[in-house]
Every structure is written in structure tokens, then in C-alpha cells.
N, CA, C and O atoms as a printed pandas DataFrame, in Angstrom:
     atom_number atom_name residue_name chain_id  residue_number  x_coord  y_coord  z_coord
0              1         N          MET        A               1   35.424  -95.037   90.110
1              2        CA          MET        A               1   35.913  -96.362   89.259
2              3         C          MET        A               1   36.528  -96.066   88.194
3              4         O          MET        A               1   36.124  -95.135   87.497
4              5         N          LEU        A               2   37.775  -96.895   87.810
5              6        CA          LEU        A               2   38.946  -96.647   86.820
6              7         C          LEU        A               2   38.464  -96.702   85.579
7              8         O          LEU        A               2   37.939  -97.772   85.272
8              9         N          LYS        A               3   38.494  -95.753   84.678
9             10        CA          LYS        A               3   38.150  -95.739   83.276
10            11         C          LYS        A               3   39.336  -96.306   82.453
11            12         O          LYS        A               3   40.498  -95.973   82.685
12            13         N          THR        A               4   38.877  -97.443   81.187
13            14        CA          THR        A               4   39.823  -97.998   80.574
14            15         C          THR        A               4   39.736  -97.443   78.971
15            16         O          THR        A               4   38.721  -96.934   78.495
16            17         N          LYS        A               5   40.727  -97.602   78.401
17            18        CA          LYS        A               5   40.637  -97.662   76.964
18            19         C          LYS        A               5   40.812  -98.968   76.135
19            20         O          LYS        A               5   41.735  -99.777   76.218
20            21         N          LYS        A               6   39.928  -98.991   75.468
21            22        CA          LYS        A               6   40.226 -100.332   74.373
22            23         C          LYS        A               6   41.572 -100.316   73.983
23            24         O          LYS        A               6   42.061  -99.247   73.618
24            25         N          PHE        A               7   42.264 -101.367   74.005
25            26        CA          PHE        A               7   43.926 -101.371   73.355
26            27         C          PHE        A               7   43.386 -101.203   72.151
27            28         O          PHE        A               7   42.222 -101.481   71.861
28            29         N          ASP        A               8   44.390 -100.650   71.267
29            30        CA          ASP        A               8   44.470 -100.710   69.867
30            31         C          ASP        A               8   45.859 -100.603   69.338
31            32         O          ASP        A               8   46.430  -99.526   69.514
32            33         N          VAL        A               9   46.430 -101.475   68.772
33            34        CA          VAL        A               9   47.810 -101.600   68.323
34            35         C          VAL        A               9   48.280 -100.258   67.444
35            36         O          VAL        A               9   49.422  -99.811   67.543
36            37         N          ILE        A              10   47.370  -99.729   66.662
37            38        CA          ILE        A              10   47.727  -98.616   65.590
38            39         C          ILE        A              10   48.077  -97.721   66.284
39            40         O          ILE        A              10   48.746  -96.892   65.667
40            41         N          ASN        A              11   47.860  -97.415   67.750
41            42        CA          ASN        A              11   48.527  -96.534   68.516
42            43         C          ASN        A              11   49.649  -96.439   68.824
43            44         O          ASN        A              11   50.143  -95.420   69.306
44            45         N          TYR        A              12   50.281  -97.557   68.582
45            46        CA          TYR        A              12   51.773  -98.139   68.577
46            47         C          TYR        A              12   52.556  -98.105   67.647
47            48         O          TYR        A              12   53.783  -98.161   67.725
48            49         N          LEU        A              13   51.852  -98.002   66.623
49            50        CA          LEU        A              13   52.716  -98.088   65.167
50            51         C          LEU        A              13   53.048  -96.662   64.723
51            52         O          LEU        A              13   52.417  -96.243   63.753
52            53         N          LYS        A              14   53.662  -96.115   65.113
53            54        CA          LYS        A              14   54.022  -94.713   64.777
54            55         C          LYS        A              14   55.066  -94.320   63.884
55            56         O          LYS        A              14   55.080  -93.219   63.334
56            57         N          THR        A              15   56.287  -95.546   63.668
57            58        CA          THR        A              15   57.208  -95.168   62.803
58            59         C          THR        A              15   57.420  -96.552   61.800
59            60         O          THR        A              15   56.790  -97.598   61.955
60            61         N          GLU        A              16   58.312  -96.345   60.880
61            62        CA          GLU        A              16   58.420  -97.295   60.029
62            63         C          GLU        A              16   58.872  -98.534   60.760
63            64         O          GLU        A              16   58.284  -99.615   60.801
64            65         N          LYS        A              17   59.897  -98.234   61.273
65            66        CA          LYS        A              17   60.582  -99.177   62.487
66            67         C          LYS        A              17   59.540  -99.838   63.398
67            68         O          LYS        A              17   59.780 -100.974   63.808
68            69         N          ASP        A              18   58.582  -99.318   63.692
69            70        CA          ASP        A              18   57.680  -99.898   64.590
70            71         C          ASP        A              18   56.821 -100.822   63.933
71            72         O          ASP        A              18   56.444 -101.868   64.463
72            73         N          ILE        A              19   56.472 -100.416   62.668
73            74        CA          ILE        A              19   55.699 -101.284   61.698
74            75         C          ILE        A              19   56.364 -102.666   61.190
75            76         O          ILE        A              19   55.838 -103.777   61.243
76            77         N          GLU        A              20   57.756 -102.313   60.639
77            78        CA          GLU        A              20   58.484 -103.385   60.624
78            79         C          GLU        A              20   58.636 -104.354   61.525
79            80         O          GLU        A              20   58.698 -105.523   61.142
80            81         N          GLU        A              21   58.725 -104.013   62.915
81            82        CA          GLU        A              21   59.170 -104.940   63.981
82            83         C          GLU        A              21   57.698 -105.769   63.907
83            84         O          GLU        A              21   57.633 -106.997   63.871
84            85         N          TYR        A              22   56.593 -104.914   63.891
85            86        CA          TYR        A              22   55.325 -105.639   64.162
86            87         C          TYR        A              22   55.131 -106.591   63.325
87            88         O          TYR        A              22   54.870 -107.693   63.809
88            89         N          LEU        A              23   55.189 -106.477   62.096
89            90        CA          LEU        A              23   55.163 -107.530   60.756
90            91         C          LEU        A              23   56.061 -108.721   61.176
91            92         O          LEU        A              23   55.581 -109.854   61.220
92            93         N          GLU        A              24   57.371 -108.478   61.489
93            94        CA          GLU        A              24   58.247 -109.486   61.625
94            95         C          GLU        A              24   57.672 -110.308   62.654
95            96         O          GLU        A              24   57.799 -111.531   62.610
96            97         N          VAL        A              25   57.011 -109.692   63.632
97            98        CA          VAL        A              25   56.579 -110.568   64.734
98            99         C          VAL        A              25   55.461 -111.232   64.310
99           100         O          VAL        A              25   55.191 -112.337   64.780
100          101         N          ALA        A              26   54.617 -110.583   63.294
101          102        CA          ALA        A              26   53.386 -111.431   62.856
102          103         C          ALA        A              26   53.667 -112.441   61.918
103          104         O          ALA        A              26   52.875 -113.344   61.651
104          105         N          LEU        A              27   54.959 -112.285   61.332
105          106        CA          LEU        A              27   55.095 -113.381   60.183
106          107         C          LEU        A              27   55.829 -114.723   60.879
107          108         O          LEU        A              27   55.749 -115.830   60.346
108          109         N          GLU        A              28   56.533 -114.495   62.102
109          110        CA          GLU        A              28   57.349 -115.527   62.871
110          111         C          GLU        A              28   56.554 -116.126   63.629
111          112         O          GLU        A              28   56.902 -117.249   63.995
112          113         N          ASN        A              29   55.330 -115.623   64.079
113          114        CA          ASN        A              29   54.948 -116.140   65.619
114          115         C          ASN        A              29   54.324 -117.568   65.370
115          116         O          ASN        A              29   54.170 -118.312   66.338
116          117         N          GLY        A              30   53.977 -117.954   64.163
117          118        CA          GLY        A              30   53.451 -119.099   63.507
118          119         C          GLY        A              30   52.101 -119.208   63.474
119          120         O          GLY        A              30   51.617 -120.285   63.128
120          121         N          ASP        A              31   51.453 -118.368   63.745
121          122        CA          ASP        A              31   49.688 -118.197   63.581
122          123         C          ASP        A              31   49.440 -117.224   62.238
123          124         O          ASP        A              31   49.166 -116.025   62.276
124          125         N          TYR        A              32   49.595 -117.996   61.126
125          126        CA          TYR        A              32   49.446 -117.372   59.683
126          127         C          TYR        A              32   48.207 -116.664   59.560
127          128         O          TYR        A              32   48.048 -115.730   58.774
128          129         N          SER        A              33   47.107 -117.219   60.533
129          130        CA          SER        A              33   45.611 -116.220   60.389
130          131         C          SER        A              33   45.951 -114.976   60.951
131          132         O          SER        A              33   45.125 -114.102   60.687
132          133         N          PHE        A              34   46.897 -114.616   61.638
133          134        CA          PHE        A              34   47.232 -113.546   62.016
134          135         C          PHE        A              34   48.039 -112.142   61.220
135          136         O          PHE        A              34   48.292 -110.970   61.500
136          137         N          ILE        A              35   48.241 -113.088   60.082
137          138        CA          ILE        A              35   49.271 -111.838   59.229
138          139         C          ILE        A              35   48.154 -111.075   58.656
139          140         O          ILE        A              35   48.327 -109.863   58.785
140          141         N          PRO        A              36   46.845 -111.465   57.947
141          142        CA          PRO        A              36   45.901 -110.755   57.281
142          143         C          PRO        A              36   45.461 -109.524   58.283
143          144         O          PRO        A              36   45.391 -108.388   57.814
144          145         N          VAL        A              37   45.126 -109.799   59.854
145          146        CA          VAL        A              37   44.915 -108.971   60.725
146          147         C          VAL        A              37   46.032 -107.710   60.917
147          148         O          VAL        A              37   45.782 -106.514   61.069
148          149         N          ALA        A              38   47.332 -108.379   60.860
149          150        CA          ALA        A              38   48.431 -107.477   60.907
150          151         C          ALA        A              38   48.495 -106.224   59.662
151          152         O          ALA        A              38   48.599 -105.001   59.758
152          153         N          LEU        A              39   48.393 -107.047   58.599
153          154        CA          LEU        A              39   48.359 -106.095   57.646
154          155         C          LEU        A              39   47.194 -105.069   57.575
155          156         O          LEU        A              39   47.583 -103.999   57.105
156          157         N          ALA        A              40   45.790 -105.087   57.930
157          158        CA          ALA        A              40   45.133 -104.710   58.149
158          159         C          ALA        A              40   45.236 -103.362   59.210
159          160         O          ALA        A              40   44.784 -102.234   59.014
160          161         N          ASP        A              41   45.901 -103.815   60.265
161          162        CA          ASP        A              41   46.596 -102.769   61.453
162          163         C          ASP        A              41   47.433 -101.734   60.675
163          164         O          ASP        A              41   47.162 -100.534   60.729
164          165         N          ILE        A              42   48.495 -102.244   59.923
165          166        CA          ILE        A              42   49.437 -101.431   59.427
166          167         C          ILE        A              42   48.609 -100.731   58.323
167          168         O          ILE        A              42   48.999  -99.571   58.181
168          169         N          ALA        A              43   47.843 -100.980   57.700
169          170        CA          ALA        A              43   46.942 -100.255   56.583
170          171         C          ALA        A              43   46.254  -99.188   57.594
171          172         O          ALA        A              43   46.463  -98.030   57.229
172          173         N          ARG        A              44   45.496  -99.303   58.757
173          174        CA          ARG        A              44   44.949  -98.351   59.234
174          175         C          ARG        A              44   45.795  -97.503   59.929
175          176         O          ARG        A              44   45.415  -96.346   60.109
176          177         N          ALA        A              45   47.028  -97.912   60.416
177          178        CA          ALA        A              45   47.677  -96.829   61.048
178          179         C          ALA        A              45   48.796  -96.099   60.074
179          180         O          ALA        A              45   49.690  -95.375   60.513
180          181         N          ARG        A              46   48.638  -96.343   58.976
181          182        CA          ARG        A              46   48.894  -95.293   57.829
182          183         C          ARG        A              46   47.818  -94.496   57.069
183          184         O          ARG        A              46   47.983  -93.635   56.204
184          185         N          LYS        A              47   46.780  -94.940   57.546
185          186        CA          LYS        A              47   45.532  -94.560   56.965
186          187         C          LYS        A              47   45.386  -94.510   55.301
187          188         O          LYS        A              47   45.149  -93.653   54.450
188          189         N          ALA        A              48   45.727  -96.239   55.358
189          190        CA          ALA        A              48   45.945  -96.226   53.959
190          191         C          ALA        A              48   44.758  -97.519   53.371
191          192         O          ALA        A              48   44.786  -98.129   52.303
192          193         N          MET        A              49   43.882  -97.619   54.380
193          194        CA          MET        A              49   42.906  -98.669   54.039
194          195         C          MET        A              49   42.173  -98.360   52.488
195          196         O          MET        A              49   42.324  -99.118   51.530
196          197         N          THR        A              50   41.672  -97.588   52.465
197          198        CA          THR        A              50   40.993  -97.263   51.036
198          199         C          THR        A              50   42.343  -97.577   49.860
199          200         O          THR        A              50   41.985  -98.360   48.981
200          201         N          ALA        A              51   43.361  -97.238   49.765
201          202        CA          ALA        A              51   44.208  -97.343   48.680
202          203         C          ALA        A              51   44.498  -99.009   48.548
203          204         O          ALA        A              51   44.657  -99.626   47.494
204          205         N          ALA        A              52   44.514  -99.443   49.641
205          206        CA          ALA        A              52   44.914 -100.967   49.929
206          207         C          ALA        A              52   43.478 -101.516   49.485
207          208         O          ALA        A              52   43.554 -102.623   48.952
208          209         N          ALA        A              53   42.194 -100.993   49.584
209          210        CA          ALA        A              53   41.151 -101.806   49.093
210          211         C          ALA        A              53   41.173 -101.804   47.511
211          212         O          ALA        A              53   40.827 -102.793   46.864
212          213         N          ARG        A              54   41.624 -100.568   46.908
213          214        CA          ARG        A              54   41.494 -100.329   45.633
214          215         C          ARG        A              54   42.558 -101.049   45.012
215          216         O          ARG        A              54   42.447 -101.438   43.849
216          217         N          ALA        A              55   43.684 -101.277   45.764
217          218        CA          ALA        A              55   45.056 -102.246   44.833
218          219         C          ALA        A              55   44.475 -103.362   45.006
219          220         O          ALA        A              55   44.898 -104.168   44.178
220          221         N          ALA        A              56   43.476 -103.933   45.890
221          222        CA          ALA        A              56   43.374 -105.222   45.998
222          223         C          ALA        A              56   41.974 -105.420   44.870
223          224         O          ALA        A              56   41.932 -106.529   44.336
224          225         N          GLY        A              57   41.217 -104.751   44.612
225          226        CA          GLY        A              57   40.231 -104.673   43.960
226          227         C          GLY        A              57   38.938 -105.119   44.640
227          228         O          GLY        A              57   38.153 -105.846   44.032
228          229         N          VAL        A              58   38.691 -104.693   45.911
229          230        CA          VAL        A              58   37.579 -105.147   46.639
230          231         C          VAL        A              58   37.086 -103.592   47.405
231          232         O          VAL        A              58   37.865 -102.639   47.447
232          233         N          THR        A              59   35.870 -103.546   47.902
233          234        CA          THR        A              59   35.624 -102.501   48.429
234          235         C          THR        A              59   36.404 -102.361   49.707
235          236         O          THR        A              59   37.237 -103.253   49.867
236          237         N          ARG        A              60   36.326 -101.372   50.737
237          238        CA          ARG        A              60   36.798 -100.775   51.559
238          239         C          ARG        A              60   36.248 -101.806   52.766
239          240         O          ARG        A              60   36.938 -102.420   53.580
240          241         N          THR        A              61   34.924 -101.803   52.637
241          242        CA          THR        A              61   34.280 -102.556   53.757
242          243         C          THR        A              61   34.735 -103.912   53.638
243          244         O          THR        A              61   35.198 -104.506   54.612
244          245         N          ASN        A              62   34.586 -104.665   52.013
245          246        CA          ASN        A              62   35.017 -106.064   52.109
246          247         C          ASN        A              62   36.450 -106.444   52.599
247          248         O          ASN        A              62   36.763 -107.587   52.932
248          249         N          LEU        A              63   37.284 -105.373   52.610
249          250        CA          LEU        A              63   38.749 -105.456   52.724
250          251         C          LEU        A              63   38.897 -105.453   54.651
251          252         O          LEU        A              63   39.736 -106.081   55.297
252          253         N          TYR        A              64   37.996 -104.705   55.107
253          254        CA          TYR        A              64   37.904 -104.934   56.565
254          255         C          TYR        A              64   37.553 -105.949   56.946
255          256         O          TYR        A              64   38.278 -106.627   57.675
256          257         N          GLN        A              65   36.277 -106.366   56.543
257          258        CA          GLN        A              65   35.830 -107.726   56.766
258          259         C          GLN        A              65   36.991 -109.122   56.242
259          260         O          GLN        A              65   37.246 -110.113   56.927
260          261         N          SER        A              66   37.339 -108.926   55.369
261          262        CA          SER        A              66   38.025 -110.091   55.109
262          263         C          SER        A              66   39.677 -110.363   55.611
263          264         O          SER        A              66   40.315 -111.415   55.632
264          265         N          LEU        A              67   40.073 -108.991   55.993
265          266        CA          LEU        A              67   41.253 -108.716   56.947
266          267         C          LEU        A              67   40.935 -108.650   58.273
267          268         O          LEU        A              67   41.817 -108.166   58.981
268          269         N          SER        A              68   39.708 -109.074   58.931
269          270        CA          SER        A              68   39.589 -109.185   60.424
270          271         C          SER        A              68   40.091 -110.654   60.941
271          272         O          SER        A              68   40.764 -111.421   60.253
272          273         N          GLU        A              69   39.703 -110.877   62.096
273          274        CA          GLU        A              69   39.934 -111.963   62.828
274          275         C          GLU        A              69   39.076 -113.291   62.372
275          276         O          GLU        A              69   39.562 -114.416   62.486
276          277         N          GLU        A              70   38.120 -113.126   61.992
277          278        CA          GLU        A              70   36.974 -113.748   61.355
278          279         C          GLU        A              70   37.099 -114.261   59.727
279          280         O          GLU        A              70   36.721 -115.310   59.205
280          281         N          GLY        A              71   37.730 -113.176   59.203
281          282        CA          GLY        A              71   37.948 -113.355   57.596
282          283         C          GLY        A              71   38.722 -114.170   57.112
283          284         O          GLY        A              71   39.553 -114.629   57.895
284          285         N          HIS        A              72   38.753 -114.657   55.668
285          286        CA          HIS        A              72   39.437 -115.596   55.213
286          287         C          HIS        A              72   39.781 -115.191   53.892
287          288         O          HIS        A              72   39.191 -115.545   52.872
288          289         N          PRO        A              73   40.917 -114.312   53.970
289          290        CA          PRO        A              73   41.137 -113.402   52.698
290          291         C          PRO        A              73   41.720 -114.516   51.746
291          292         O          PRO        A              73   42.234 -115.550   52.171
292          293         N          ALA        A              74   41.578 -114.178   50.351
293          294        CA          ALA        A              74   42.327 -114.999   49.333
294          295         C          ALA        A              74   43.862 -114.722   49.210
295          296         O          ALA        A              74   44.230 -113.554   49.336
296          297         N          PHE        A              75   44.577 -115.478   49.027
297          298        CA          PHE        A              75   46.327 -115.349   49.116
298          299         C          PHE        A              75   46.388 -114.062   47.981
299          300         O          PHE        A              75   47.206 -113.189   48.270
300          301         N          GLU        A              76   45.763 -113.901   46.976
301          302        CA          GLU        A              76   45.833 -112.852   46.165
302          303         C          GLU        A              76   45.653 -111.516   46.701
303          304         O          GLU        A              76   46.391 -110.579   46.398
304          305         N          THR        A              77   44.466 -111.412   47.664
305          306        CA          THR        A              77   44.148 -110.276   48.387
306          307         C          THR        A              77   45.108 -109.932   49.233
307          308         O          THR        A              77   45.329 -108.721   49.269
308          309         N          ILE        A              78   45.984 -110.846   50.178
309          310        CA          ILE        A              78   46.771 -110.635   50.936
310          311         C          ILE        A              78   48.131 -110.180   50.032
311          312         O          ILE        A              78   48.653 -109.159   50.480
312          313         N          ALA        A              79   48.571 -110.558   49.245
313          314        CA          ALA        A              79   49.597 -110.072   48.231
314          315         C          ALA        A              79   49.720 -108.907   47.743
315          316         O          ALA        A              79   50.713 -108.194   47.597
316          317         N          LYS        A              80   48.166 -108.691   47.392
317          318        CA          LYS        A              80   47.775 -107.291   46.651
318          319         C          LYS        A              80   47.945 -106.109   47.878
319          320         O          LYS        A              80   48.492 -105.036   47.622
320          321         N          VAL        A              81   47.443 -106.411   49.164
321          322        CA          VAL        A              81   47.269 -105.441   50.156
322          323         C          VAL        A              81   48.795 -105.157   50.671
323          324         O          VAL        A              81   49.217 -104.049   51.003
324          325         N          ALA        A              82   49.668 -106.588   50.670
325          326        CA          ALA        A              82   50.963 -106.118   50.894
326          327         C          ALA        A              82   51.748 -105.612   50.038
327          328         O          ALA        A              82   52.785 -105.173   50.534
328          329         N          ASN        A              83   51.647 -105.509   48.949
329          330        CA          ASN        A              83   52.229 -104.765   47.950
330          331         C          ASN        A              83   51.623 -103.055   47.935
331          332         O          ASN        A              83   52.362 -102.136   47.582
332          333         N          SER        A              84   50.718 -102.913   48.210
333          334        CA          SER        A              84   50.156 -101.477   48.385
334          335         C          SER        A              84   50.659 -101.098   49.491
335          336         O          SER        A              84   50.531  -99.877   49.582
336          337         N          LEU        A              85   51.337 -101.685   50.673
337          338        CA          LEU        A              85   51.777 -101.233   51.612
338          339         C          LEU        A              85   53.257 -100.996   51.531
339          340         O          LEU        A              85   53.937 -100.501   52.429
340          341         N          GLY        A              86   53.597 -101.322   50.593
341          342        CA          GLY        A              86   55.161 -101.404   50.199
342          343         C          GLY        A              86   55.977 -102.626   50.413
343          344         O          GLY        A              86   57.202 -102.508   50.433
344          345         N          TYR        A              87   55.557 -103.505   50.535
345          346        CA          TYR        A              87   55.755 -105.038   50.783
346          347         C          TYR        A              87   55.584 -106.090   49.738
347          348         O          TYR        A              87   54.597 -106.104   49.002
348          349         N          ARG        A              88   56.473 -106.906   49.678
349          350        CA          ARG        A              88   56.526 -107.865   48.759
350          351         C          ARG        A              88   56.465 -109.496   49.299
351          352         O          ARG        A              88   57.279 -109.861   50.147
352          353         N          LEU        A              89   55.678 -110.232   48.874
353          354        CA          LEU        A              89   55.632 -111.829   49.510
354          355         C          LEU        A              89   56.592 -112.516   48.956
355          356         O          LEU        A              89   56.450 -112.781   47.762
356          357         N          THR        A              90   57.874 -113.009   49.687
357          358        CA          THR        A              90   58.845 -113.995   49.274
358          359         C          THR        A              90   59.053 -115.068   50.013
359          360         O          THR        A              90   59.198 -114.985   51.232
360          361         N          LEU        A              91   59.096 -116.364   49.261
361          362        CA          LEU        A              91   59.243 -117.531   49.901
362          363         C          LEU        A              91   60.722 -117.737   50.079
363          364         O          LEU        A              91   61.487 -117.514   49.140
364          365         N          VAL        A              92   61.097 -118.101   51.098
365          366        CA          VAL        A              92   62.570 -118.547   51.168
366          367         C          VAL        A              92   62.961 -119.775   51.603
367          368         O          VAL        A              92   62.022 -120.108   52.327
368          369         N          PRO        A              93   63.922 -120.840   51.618
369          370        CA          PRO        A              93   63.934 -122.415   52.002
370          371         C          PRO        A              93   63.982 -121.880   53.433
371          372         O          PRO        A              93   64.084 -120.717   53.824
372          373         N          VAL        A              94   63.880 -123.040   54.123
373          374        CA          VAL        A              94   63.926 -123.085   55.632
374          375         C          VAL        A              94   65.189 -123.598   55.971
375          376         O          VAL        A              94   65.632 -124.237   55.016
376          377         N          SER        A              95   65.860 -123.588   56.812
377          378        CA          SER        A              95   67.295 -123.952   57.030
378          379         C          SER        A              95   66.705 -125.499   57.458
379          380         O          SER        A              95   65.783 -125.770   58.227
380          381         N          LYS        A              96   67.719 -126.545   56.547
381          382        CA          LYS        A              96   67.673 -127.709   56.881
382          383         C          LYS        A              96   68.445 -128.224   58.136
383          384         O          LYS        A              96   69.405 -127.647   58.646
384          385         N          PRO        A              97   67.845 -129.474   58.587
385          386        CA          PRO        A              97   68.624 -130.114   59.881
386          387         C          PRO        A              97   69.715 -130.536   59.669
387          388         O          PRO        A              97   69.562 -131.279   58.699
388          389         N          ALA        A              98   71.041 -130.549   60.035
389          390        CA          ALA        A              98   72.313 -131.388   59.774
390          391         C          ALA        A              98   71.836 -132.444   59.244
391          392         O          ALA        A              98   70.772 -132.896   59.668
392          393         N          ALA        A              99   72.505 -133.043   58.234
393          394        CA          ALA        A              99   72.353 -134.453   57.692
394          395         C          ALA        A              99   72.781 -135.638   58.580
395          396         O          ALA        A              99   73.840 -135.905   59.149
396          397         N          LYS        A             100   71.638 -136.230   58.502
397          398        CA          LYS        A             100   71.710 -137.377   59.338
398          399         C          LYS        A             100   72.733 -138.493   59.028
399          400         O          LYS        A             100   72.663 -138.920   57.876
400          401         N          ARG        A             101   73.795 -139.126   59.932
401          402        CA          ARG        A             101   74.411 -140.239   59.430
402          403         C          ARG        A             101   73.935 -141.270   58.631
403          404         O          ARG        A             101   73.092 -142.078   59.019
404          405         N          ASP        A             102   74.346 -141.272   57.745
405          406        CA          ASP        A             102   74.068 -142.711   56.632
406          407         C          ASP        A             102   74.410 -143.950   57.321
407          408         O          ASP        A             102   75.579 -144.259   57.552
408          409         N          SER        A             103   73.344 -144.708   57.674
409          410        CA          SER        A             103   73.885 -146.256   58.460
410          411         C          SER        A             103   73.551 -147.388   57.608
411          412         O          SER        A             103   73.434 -148.546   58.009
412          413         N          GLY        A             104   73.364 -146.874   56.069
413          414        CA          GLY        A             104   72.829 -148.047   55.089
414          415         C          GLY        A             104   74.095 -148.489   54.336
415          416         O          GLY        A             104   75.226 -148.511   54.821
416          417         N          LYS        A             105   73.754 -148.837   53.088
417          418        CA          LYS        A             105   74.952 -149.376   52.466
418          419         C          LYS        A             105   75.913 -148.464   52.044
419          420         O          LYS        A             105   77.091 -148.820   52.009
420          421         N          ALA        A             106   75.498 -147.053   51.636
421          422        CA          ALA        A             106   76.772 -146.020   51.247
422          423         C          ALA        A             106   77.655 -145.957   52.598
423          424         O          ALA        A             106   78.854 -146.184   52.437
424          425         N          ALA        A             107   77.176 -145.656   54.017
425          426        CA          ALA        A             107   78.062 -145.801   54.991
426          427         C          ALA        A             107   79.042 -147.069   55.010
427          428         O          ALA        A             107   80.255 -146.901   55.129
428          429         N          LYS        A             108   78.578 -148.112   54.912
429          430        CA          LYS        A             108   79.290 -149.474   54.725
430          431         C          LYS        A             108   80.366 -149.478   54.057
431          432         O          LYS        A             108   81.506 -149.808   54.383
432          433         N          GLN        A             109   79.775 -148.936   52.706
433          434        CA          GLN        A             109   80.741 -148.990   51.432
434          435         C          GLN        A             109   82.232 -147.862   51.836
435          436         O          GLN        A             109   83.405 -148.122   51.569
436          437         N          GLN        A             110   81.765 -146.752   52.454
437          438        CA          GLN        A             110   82.749 -146.044   52.602
438          439         C          GLN        A             110   83.667 -146.394   53.888
439          440         O          GLN        A             110   84.784 -145.881   53.941
440          441         N          LYS        A             111   83.272 -147.174   54.832
441          442        CA          LYS        A             111   83.898 -147.775   55.594
442          443         C          LYS        A             111   84.871 -148.853   55.242
443          444         O          LYS        A             111   85.951 -149.026   55.806
444          445         N          ALA        A             112   84.349 -149.618   54.181
445          446        CA          ALA        A             112   85.307 -150.756   53.369
446          447         C          ALA        A             112   86.321 -149.975   52.790
447          448         O          ALA        A             112   87.467 -150.426   52.800
448          449         N          LYS        A             113   86.082 -148.826   52.263
449          450        CA          LYS        A             113   87.086 -148.161   51.451
450          451         C          LYS        A             113   88.232 -147.794   52.297
451          452         O          LYS        A             113   89.403 -147.908   51.933
452          453         N          GLN        A             114   87.783 -147.272   53.636
453          454        CA          GLN        A             114   88.792 -146.741   54.535
454          455         C          GLN        A             114   89.672 -147.818   54.803
455          456         O          GLN        A             114   90.881 -147.677   54.624
456          457         N          LYS        A             115   89.186 -148.883   55.216
457          458        CA          LYS        A             115   89.979 -150.297   55.675
458          459         C          LYS        A             115   91.014 -150.447   54.527
459          460         O          LYS        A             115   92.152 -150.719   54.912
460          461         N          VAL        A             116   90.819 -150.312   53.097
461          462        CA          VAL        A             116   91.497 -150.896   52.236
462          463         C          VAL        A             116   92.917 -149.901   52.048
463          464         O          VAL        A             116   94.004 -150.364   51.703
464          465         N          VAL        A             117   92.669 -148.481   52.342
465          466        CA          VAL        A             117   93.669 -147.683   52.155
466          467         C          VAL        A             117   94.578 -147.760   53.295
467          468         O          VAL        A             117   95.601 -147.075   53.318
């Protein structure tokens, strides 16, 4: 009989580059409920769960629970855990789609000016 081991991502988070790439994918995949889980994985990989809990102002057990797939941590908890792991949450503007052509009054006025010149 073939024996298998349960997959645990922390076995693959060996370097800072591994961790950064994992976090980047977690943030870009669009499943925002995965971000707390990813932070927990990073804390476990760095053996820093106790320090992260202390920074967040919660017990280690509570942090494990709130960063689990079933947990619903407060935004403040996520920010404090990220900070304790050396990351800062930053909001940046999303790229805007190219401006649509204005077919209204302004566009008609522009066309009229072009005819006069």
C-alpha cells in the first residue's frame, strides 16, 4: 500500500523569495479569504506564530483560529500580523481602462471647432 503525507505548504516556504512569491500569488488570485491563511502559513514557516500573536494582541490559539480557513479575522489583526512578519499593507490605485470616447455634447463641440478652423 502506498503511503502518502498530507501536503503542507510550509515545507516549500524555505527562502524569503519563496515566501514573497507565495504572498504575491495569494494577493493576486482574487480570493481575499486566502490572505489570512497565507499569513498564517508564512508565520508557521518562519516559526513566528507566537510573535505574530503578541503583535496582534491575541493568544496564539486565537490567532491560529482567526487565520484559519474558517476564521474571520479583523482587518486590524491582519495588518498587525503582516507588520510583525515584515510586511505593510498598502493600497494602490487599480489601472483605469482607456477613456471611452465622449459621444455627448463635448464631442459635438469639439467637432464643430474642427470644422471652423
